[in-house]
C-alpha positions as CSV (number, residue, x, y, z in Angstrom):
1,X,-5.5,34.4,-46.0
2,X,-4.8,34.8,-42.4
3,X,-4.3,32.4,-39.5
4,X,-4.2,32.9,-35.7
5,X,-0.9,30.9,-35.5
6,X,0.8,32.5,-38.5
7,X,2.1,36.0,-38.7
8,X,0.0,37.1,-35.7
9,X,-3.1,36.9,-37.8
10,X,-1.8,39.4,-40.4
11,X,-3.3,38.7,-43.8
12,X,-1.2,37.6,-46.8
13,X,-1.9,36.7,-50.4
14,X,0.7,35.0,-52.6
15,X,-1.2,36.3,-55.6
16,X,0.4,39.6,-54.9
17,X,3.8,38.2,-55.5
18,X,3.1,35.7,-58.3
19,X,5.5,37.5,-60.7
20,X,8.5,37.2,-58.4
21,X,7.4,33.8,-57.3
22,X,7.5,32.6,-60.9
23,X,10.9,34.0,-61.5
24,X,12.7,33.3,-58.2
25,X,11.1,30.4,-56.2
26,X,12.4,27.7,-58.5
27,X,15.5,27.1,-56.4
28,X,15.4,23.5,-55.2
29,X,18.5,21.5,-56.2
30,X,18.5,18.2,-58.0
31,X,19.1,16.5,-54.6
32,X,15.6,17.7,-53.6
33,X,14.0,16.0,-56.6
34,X,16.1,12.9,-56.1
35,X,14.1,12.4,-52.9
36,X,10.9,11.9,-55.0
37,X,12.4,9.7,-57.6
38,X,14.4,7.5,-55.3
39,X,11.2,6.8,-53.4
40,X,9.1,6.0,-56.5
41,X,7.2,9.3,-56.5
42,X,6.7,11.1,-59.7
43,X,8.2,8.3,-61.9
44,X,6.9,7.0,-65.2
45,X,3.7,4.9,-64.9
46,X,2.5,6.7,-61.8
47,X,0.1,9.6,-61.0
48,X,1.1,12.5,-58.7
49,X,-1.0,15.3,-57.2
50,X,0.9,18.3,-56.0
51,X,-1.2,20.3,-53.4
52,X,-0.3,23.9,-53.0
53,X,1.7,23.9,-56.2
54,X,2.2,27.6,-56.4
55,X,3.7,28.3,-59.9
56,X,4.1,24.6,-60.6
57,X,7.7,24.3,-59.4
58,X,7.4,20.6,-58.4
59,X,5.3,19.4,-61.4
60,X,7.6,21.2,-63.9
61,X,10.8,19.7,-62.5
62,X,9.4,16.2,-62.1
63,X,7.7,16.3,-65.5
64,X,10.8,14.8,-67.3
65,X,10.5,11.6,-65.2
66,X,7.3,10.6,-66.8
67,X,4.5,10.7,-64.2
68,X,1.0,12.0,-65.0
69,X,1.0,15.1,-62.8
70,X,-1.8,17.4,-61.5
71,X,-1.1,20.6,-59.6
72,X,-3.6,22.5,-57.4
73,X,-3.4,25.8,-55.6
74,X,-5.9,28.2,-54.0
75,X,-4.5,31.1,-55.9
76,X,-5.8,31.7,-59.4
77,X,-2.8,34.0,-60.1
78,X,-0.3,31.3,-59.1
79,X,-2.1,28.8,-61.3
80,X,-2.0,31.1,-64.3
81,X,1.8,31.5,-63.8
82,X,2.1,27.7,-63.5
83,X,0.3,27.2,-66.8
84,X,2.5,29.8,-68.6
85,X,5.7,28.2,-67.2
86,X,4.5,24.7,-68.1
87,X,3.8,25.5,-71.8
88,X,4.4,22.4,-73.8
89,X,4.1,20.1,-70.8
90,X,1.1,17.9,-70.2
91,X,0.4,19.0,-66.7
92,X,-3.1,19.7,-65.4
93,X,-3.6,22.6,-63.1
94,X,-6.6,23.7,-61.1
95,X,-7.2,26.7,-58.9
96,X,-8.8,24.9,-55.9
97,X,-8.2,24.8,-52.2
98,X,-6.9,21.6,-50.7
99,X,-10.1,21.4,-48.8
100,X,-12.3,21.5,-51.9
101,X,-10.5,19.0,-54.2
102,X,-12.6,16.5,-56.1
103,X,-11.1,13.7,-58.2
104,X,-12.1,10.1,-58.6
105,X,-11.4,8.0,-55.5
106,X,-7.9,6.4,-55.5
107,X,-6.9,8.4,-58.5
108,X,-3.3,9.0,-57.4
109,X,-0.2,6.9,-56.6
110,X,1.3,9.8,-54.6
111,X,0.4,13.2,-53.2
112,X,3.1,15.9,-52.5
113,X,2.7,18.8,-50.1
114,X,5.6,21.2,-50.4
115,X,6.1,24.2,-48.1
116,X,2.4,24.5,-47.3
117,X,1.3,21.9,-44.8
118,X,0.8,24.6,-42.1
119,X,-1.8,26.4,-44.3
120,X,-4.1,23.3,-44.6
121,X,-7.0,22.2,-42.4
122,X,-5.7,18.8,-41.2
123,X,-9.2,17.5,-40.2
124,X,-10.3,17.9,-43.9
125,X,-6.9,17.1,-45.4
126,X,-6.7,13.6,-43.9
127,X,-10.0,12.6,-45.5
128,X,-8.9,14.1,-48.9
129,X,-5.6,12.2,-48.8
130,X,-7.3,9.0,-47.8
131,X,-9.9,9.2,-50.5
132,X,-7.6,10.2,-53.4
133,X,-4.7,7.9,-52.7
134,X,-4.5,4.3,-53.9
135,X,-4.2,1.8,-51.1
136,X,-0.5,1.5,-51.6
137,X,-0.1,5.3,-52.2
138,X,2.3,7.7,-50.6
139,X,2.2,11.2,-49.2
140,X,5.4,13.2,-49.3
141,X,5.7,16.4,-47.2
142,X,8.7,18.5,-48.0
143,X,10.3,21.5,-46.4
144,X,13.3,23.7,-47.3
145,X,14.5,26.8,-45.3
146,X,17.5,28.9,-44.9
147,X,19.4,28.9,-41.6
148,X,19.7,32.4,-40.2
149,X,21.7,31.4,-37.2
150,X,24.4,30.0,-39.4
151,X,24.3,32.2,-42.4
152,X,25.0,35.9,-42.0
153,X,23.2,37.1,-45.2
154,X,20.1,35.1,-44.3
155,X,20.2,36.6,-40.8
156,X,20.6,40.1,-42.1
157,X,17.8,39.6,-44.6
158,X,15.5,38.4,-41.9
159,X,16.3,41.4,-39.7
160,X,15.2,43.7,-42.6
161,X,12.0,41.7,-43.2
162,X,11.1,42.1,-39.5
163,X,11.8,45.8,-39.6
164,X,9.1,46.2,-42.2
165,X,6.8,43.4,-41.1
166,X,7.3,42.6,-37.4
167,X,4.3,40.3,-37.5
168,X,6.1,37.8,-39.7
169,X,6.7,34.5,-37.9
170,X,8.6,32.7,-40.7
171,X,11.9,33.7,-39.2
172,X,14.5,31.9,-37.1
173,X,14.2,28.5,-38.7
174,X,16.0,25.5,-37.2
175,X,16.7,22.1,-38.7
176,X,13.7,19.9,-38.3
177,X,11.7,17.3,-40.2
178,X,8.3,18.5,-41.5
179,X,5.5,18.8,-39.0
180,X,3.0,16.0,-39.6
181,X,-0.4,17.0,-38.1
182,X,-1.7,14.4,-35.6
183,X,-4.9,14.1,-37.6
184,X,-3.0,12.5,-40.5
185,X,-1.6,9.9,-38.1
186,X,-5.1,8.4,-37.7
187,X,-5.0,7.2,-41.3
188,X,-1.3,7.2,-42.2
189,X,2.0,5.9,-40.8
190,X,5.3,7.8,-41.2
191,X,7.6,5.4,-42.9
192,X,10.6,7.6,-43.7
193,X,12.1,10.9,-42.7
194,X,15.4,12.6,-43.4
195,X,17.1,16.0,-43.3
196,X,20.3,17.3,-44.9
197,X,22.0,20.7,-45.5
198,X,22.5,22.3,-48.9
199,X,24.1,25.6,-49.9
200,X,22.0,27.3,-52.6
201,X,23.8,29.7,-55.0
202,X,22.3,33.2,-55.5
203,X,23.1,36.5,-57.1
204,X,22.0,39.8,-55.5
205,X,19.1,39.9,-58.0
206,X,18.0,36.3,-57.4
207,X,18.2,36.5,-53.6
208,X,16.4,39.8,-53.5
209,X,13.7,38.3,-55.7
210,X,13.5,35.2,-53.6
211,X,13.0,37.3,-50.5
212,X,10.4,39.5,-52.2
213,X,8.5,36.2,-53.1
214,X,8.2,35.6,-49.3
215,X,5.1,35.5,-47.2
216,X,6.4,38.2,-45.0
217,X,7.2,40.6,-47.8
218,X,5.6,40.5,-51.3
219,X,2.6,38.6,-50.1
220,X,1.9,40.9,-47.2
221,X,3.3,44.4,-47.7
222,X,1.7,47.2,-49.6
223,X,3.6,48.3,-52.8
224,X,5.2,51.4,-51.3
225,X,6.4,49.6,-48.2
226,X,7.6,46.7,-50.3
227,X,9.7,49.1,-52.5
228,X,11.3,50.6,-49.4
229,X,12.1,47.2,-48.0
230,X,13.5,46.0,-51.3
231,X,15.8,49.1,-51.6
232,X,17.2,48.6,-48.2
233,X,17.6,44.9,-48.7
234,X,19.5,45.3,-52.0
235,X,21.7,48.0,-50.3
236,X,22.6,45.4,-47.6
237,X,23.4,42.8,-50.2
238,X,25.7,45.1,-52.1
239,X,27.5,46.0,-49.0
240,X,28.0,42.5,-47.7
241,X,28.5,40.3,-50.8
242,X,30.5,40.3,-54.0
243,X,27.4,39.7,-56.0
244,X,27.6,35.9,-56.1
245,X,27.1,33.9,-52.9
246,X,25.5,30.8,-51.3
247,X,22.9,30.7,-48.6
248,X,22.9,27.7,-46.2
249,X,19.6,25.8,-46.3
250,X,18.3,22.6,-44.9
251,X,16.0,20.2,-46.8
252,X,13.8,17.7,-45.0
253,X,10.9,15.4,-45.8
254,X,8.5,12.9,-44.4
255,X,6.9,10.0,-46.4
256,X,3.6,8.6,-45.2
257,X,1.7,5.5,-46.3
258,X,-1.9,4.4,-45.6
259,X,-2.5,2.3,-42.6
260,X,-3.9,-1.2,-43.4
């Protein structure tokens, strides 16, 4: 994939990093999932569609709460990892783009879009959401990012990413609620937003893996360049941490409901 407004039109493919993604991207704390449950999303007796599910992080962690969950992603490799990691769970996964989804009308009580709203075509997405959601259904858009201007390790990691991939535009995050495309506001109202900080614990191995499973690194760099990047990144982590550390993040969300 490539987009004019993302990474200066440099192509990326999360299929290239599905292994690291499966191992290292499941880092959301319980407080993140509490957002869903406390708003009646993903609870027993409801249906949930997770768009851009990746390796099924959201469905797997919400599964114990009893909803019937479907996960979709454009990447077949990501979906294969999701199926492996969800062994024994009754979760349906489909390798489909958000723009080509087909389910029965009003099939879902809620639809989640985590860390991927900027990859989706809003003019098509708004119709998909409107068609697939029940009249009282909810859309939840979630976002979590590290804070490089407040966390030294996050800043140093970003500097190394940019050394090897100067086209990467995923840097320099500031606290904000998720961007809701204007097209969605023609059919939906924003009924709730919030934002809060959370320090996520990491080891050198898990942070290095988390960074390799990033759009600017594993999804974009060739194998040789990625290895050079990873070696330099791990060297920095060994020099600047004691092996166990926390990275300051913020978590934010927006909940939308259909207009009536």
